N, C-alpha and C positions, 0 to 999 in steps of 0.2 A: 195631397198626392199619395197614392198607394203604388208601391213598387214591389213586385214579386220576383223571386228567383227560383228556378226549378230545373234541376237536371232531369230531363225526360227520358234519357237512355233510349234514344231513337224516336224522332218526332213522327215518323210515319207509322211506327208500331203503336205509339201512344196518342195518335191524332185525335180519336174520338174522346179519350179521357181528358186531354188538354182543352179541347173545344168546350166540352161540358163544364169543366172547372171554370173556364173563363166566362162562360155564360152565367154561372152562379156567383162568380167573384170578378166582376168587371173592373179589374185594377187598371190604373192609368198606364202602367208600364209592366210588361212581363219579359223577364230575361231568361232565356233558355240556354241550357248547356247540353252537350253530347247529343246534338241533333242528328249526327251520323248520315248526312245527305249532302250531295253537291248542290250548289246554289240553283242550278237549272231544274233540279228535281224537287226542290223544297215545295211543299204544298202551300200555295199562296191564298187561294180563294177563300178557305174557311176563315182566315183572320180578316181579310179584307171585307168579307160579308158581315163580320162583327164590328167593323168600323175601325180596324187597327191598321196603322202603317207598319210595314215590315222591313227590317234591316237584317241581313243575314251574311254569314261568312262560314262556309261549310266545306266538308270534304267527304269522300266516299267512305262509309263504314265506320269512321272514327271521328272523335272530337266534334267540332262544330259549335258555333254560338249564334244566337239570334236575339234581336230586341223587337218586341211588338209594342207599339206606342199609339195611344189614342190621338195624340197630336204629332205632327211631323217633327222629327229630330233635326237639329242643326249640328254642324261640325262633326259629322259622322266619319269615323275612320275605323279600319279593321287591322289588327296586328300591331306590332311594335314599330315597324318600319316607318309609317307616316310621321311618327312623333320623334323617334330616336335615330332614324336613318340606317338602322341595321335590320337585316332580313333573316339572319341565320335561325331565329327562333319562330319564324312565321310559316314554316312548312306545315306545322301543326296549327290548326285553326282554333285559337283559344281566347282571343281578345277582340272585343268590339265596343265602341263607345259613341256616345252622342249626347247632345244637350237638349233638354226640354224644360220650358219655364225657368230658365236660368239655373237649372240643376244638371250637372254633368253626371250621366249614368255610365259606369264602367262595368261591363259584364265579362266575367272571367271563368274559364275552366282550367284551373290549376292542374298540372300533371299529377298523376297518382303516385308515381315513384316505384311501383311494382313491389320491390322488396329492398330492405336496407342494404346498402353497399352496392347495389346493382347499377348498371349504366343509366337506367331510367331514374334511379334515386339521385344520382349525381346531376343528371339533366334537370330534375325538379329543383334542386338547390340553385343551380345556375339560372334557371328560368325565374325564380323568385328574386334573385339579385337584379335581373333585367327589369322585372316588374317594378321594383322600387325606383329605378331610374325613370321608367316610363311614367309612373304616377307623380313623381317629383316634377317632371317636365309639365305634366298636365296641371298640377297645382300652381305652378308658376304662371300659367296662362289664366287660370280661374280658381283662385284659392278659397272662395267663400262657401260654395255648396257643391259637394261631390258625394255620390253614393257609389261605393265600390262593392259589387255584390257578385255572387256566383257560388260555384262548387270549388271550395278551396282545398279539398282533400287534406285538411289538417284540423285536428281537434286541438284547440289552443290550450285547454285546461283539462285536468283529469276528470272534472265533473262533466265534461263533454263526452265521456265514454262510459258505457254501462258498466264495464269492469276494467279499470285502468291497470290492474296488476300486470306487470311485465311490459307496460306500454313503451318503455325505453327502447325495446327491440322491435316494436310494431311500426310498420310504415304508416304514415299519417299522424303519428304521435311521438316521434323521436325528438330528442332535444334539438338536434340540428334543424329539423323542419320547423319546430316552434320558434326557435331563435330567428330563423330566416323570415318567418311571417311577422314576428315581433318587430324586426328591423323595418319592415314595410309599414307597420302601424305607427312607428315612431315619427312618421311624416305628419302625424296629427289626426289619425283615424281611430275611431272608437266603435266598439261592437254594439250595434243597436239593440240586439236581443237582450244583452246583459244590463241595459238601462232599465228594463222592466221585469226581468226574471233572473234571479240569482241562483235558485236551486238547480240541482242536477236532475237527471231523469228526463230531460227534454232533448229529443234527437231529431235529426232530419234525414238520416240514412240508416237503413237496416239491411244486412246481408240477406240475400234470397234463401240462404241455407239455414237449416236447423230451426225453422220457425222463429227466426229472430224478431220479426215484427210482432208476432203474437205475444212473445215474451218481453217485448220492449227492450231488447238487447241491441241497442243502436249506438250511433255516434252523431254528434252535431258537427258537421263539416261544411254546411251551407250557411253563408254569412252575409250580412249587410254591415259594411264598415263606413262610417260617416265622418265628414269633416265637422269641426266643433259647432259651427253655425247650424248645420243641418241636424246634428245630434241634439242640440238644444230644442229644435223644432219638432223632433220626433215625438209622437204621441202614442205609438203602439208598435210592437214587433212580435209576430206570432208565427208558429209553425202549424200548418194545416195537415194533419196526418190522415185525413179522410181518403185522399186518392191512393195512399199506400195500401189501404185495405181492399182495393178493387181487385178483380181478377186480372192477372198478368199486368201488374202495375210497374211503373218505374220503381227502382229501389230507393229513390229519394222522394221527399215530400216538399211541397212549395213552402217557402218562407217569405212572409210579407211584412214590409215596414210601411208605416204611415207617418207623414209629416206635413 
């Protein structure tokens, strides 16, 4: 099974690029973030024409997540509320999950945090605490095979940043954010990409400004985290930078895991 995650930064703006990529890379599951469209206006026919089932949870102009799957998903739910019974974090559409071939896919768009110390930063840390509770509840239901993927908006290690100097004061790299994510991973999740690639210089996001992509001044913030059984089965995890070089691309590149 191949599972890809990609923050597309507006599915309607990037529709042709994503369709073309999926035709060239017919993964079994594609998890999208920052779709930025209400469910009723999400373009459905392009994916259905390619043979994908579509599961979406979106809102106007911001956030939004979707899962495209060649096989129908089971046990589909969106948001924290169906699992935890709390809805205060579900106004922002950031979580969707389902099961295919006995593998639970969890697609996340973790809050960015805006700037250190801001209300959005505090919200991000709170959101990550709830995420841990959510994943723990899911693991209690199905502990053997889970892929938690998406845009985490956190570079977990210094080598995940092109220039980590001063990163302690940079949103997406502060100690509190890293500790919050590490607490989530302590549930038994491991980074699929680092199973195969240890060196730095591999990134999934590049700022639109200052020719960052051309200079490979990026961050690795899009991840696949796997439970032990699935981690053992993983045979590859790569970042496809090709779409980032297109005209008017998303600022993120797709990351693909195979197991």
